[in-house]
N, C-alpha and C positions, 0 to 999 in steps of 0.2 A: 566546646568550652573547653578546657585546660585542666590540670588535677586540682582538687581545691587544698585549701590552707593544712588539713589534718593530714592529707597524704603525704604532702610534701615535707612534714615534719617527722612523721613515723618512718619514711623512706631513710631517712638520713640516718636514723636507729636503729636498722635492720642490722644484722651481723651476716655478712658477705660469705664467711668461712664456714657454712654449717653444712654437713655432709647430707647426703640423701640417704635416711634411714626410715623405715617402716616399724609398723606394729610386729613385733616378734624377732625383730633384731636384738644381739646381744651386743651390748654398747658400754664404751668406759667414761665417763663424765668426770671432767677435771675440773672441779670448785675452786672457786679462789675463799680462803677462810682468811680472818684476821684473829691474830693470837696476839695476847700482850705479855711478854718476857721483861723482867725487870724494869717494868716502867715503860716499855719500848713497844710501839706498834708494829708486829712482824707479820708479814702475808707469806702464804702458803699456798700449794695446790693438793687438794684431798680428792683423789679418785673415788669413784663409786662406779662399780659393776653389776650390771645387770639386765634384764630382760626388758626391754620396753611393751608397757601393757598397754599404754592407751596415748594416741595424740590428740588434741584439741584445740580447736579456734583455728584463724589464719590470721595472716601479718604480724602485725607487732604484740600483739596478745597470745601467741601461739605457744602452748605446752605441752608436755610430753612427762607420762610417768613412766617409772625405772621401779622394776622390784629386784628385789636380793635377799639371800637369806643367810644370816650372819649369826653362827653360835647356836642354829637350830631356831632362830627366831626371823620370820620375814619382816623386811625393811622396804617402804615404800618412800620414794622421794618425787615431787612433782616440780619440776625446772621446766623456767620461761627461757625459750629458743635461744631467744633474739637479748638474755640479760647479759650484762657486762661483768657479773660475777662468773660467768662460765667461762673456764678458761679453753678448753678444748671437748668435743665429742669425737670418740674412734668408735667404727664401727669395728668390731671384733668378729662377729658371724651375722649370717644373712639368714633369716627366719624365714621356713615357709609355714604361715598359717591360714585359716580359713575364716576368721573373725576379726572385729574392726577394734574390739576390746578385748581382752583377753583376763578379766576379772575372775572368771574361774578358778585360774593359777592360784589365788589366796585360798582356797580351801585344800587344795593339793598340800600333802604333806611330803610326798618323795619328789624326787625331782621329776620335771614333766619334760620328755624328749620333744622337740620341737626339729622336724626335719630341715635341713641347709638348702637355702633356696639355689639354684645352680643359675650360672649365668644366661644358658638359655631362656629359662622362666623369666628373669630381670631384662631380658630384652622384649619379650613378649611384650610386656603392659608397659 
């Protein structure tokens, strides 16, 4: 039997321009923001740069959490991967980690050093 109705609907809503990234990678996420200036609605893109600390779910409901430190304060944002409010996801640096979730970075006060993944390691997996 073919795909059911829910799979057909969600397949149309998936974003095909999502790059391949994993937990530990440093990414820049471009978010679409609505501003109101002089009574008019203005759209702009705001970048959020940080380390991916988790990825959850799959399909249309897949999300990822990015952590960054701004002015000494840790900030975490959770983004749906296939959201229309996400303009772009750019991988700045590929990280090599041995955990599926990097929640321990919340307790770290200093910058945590994540080794960079090489092309050989990326090809192995």
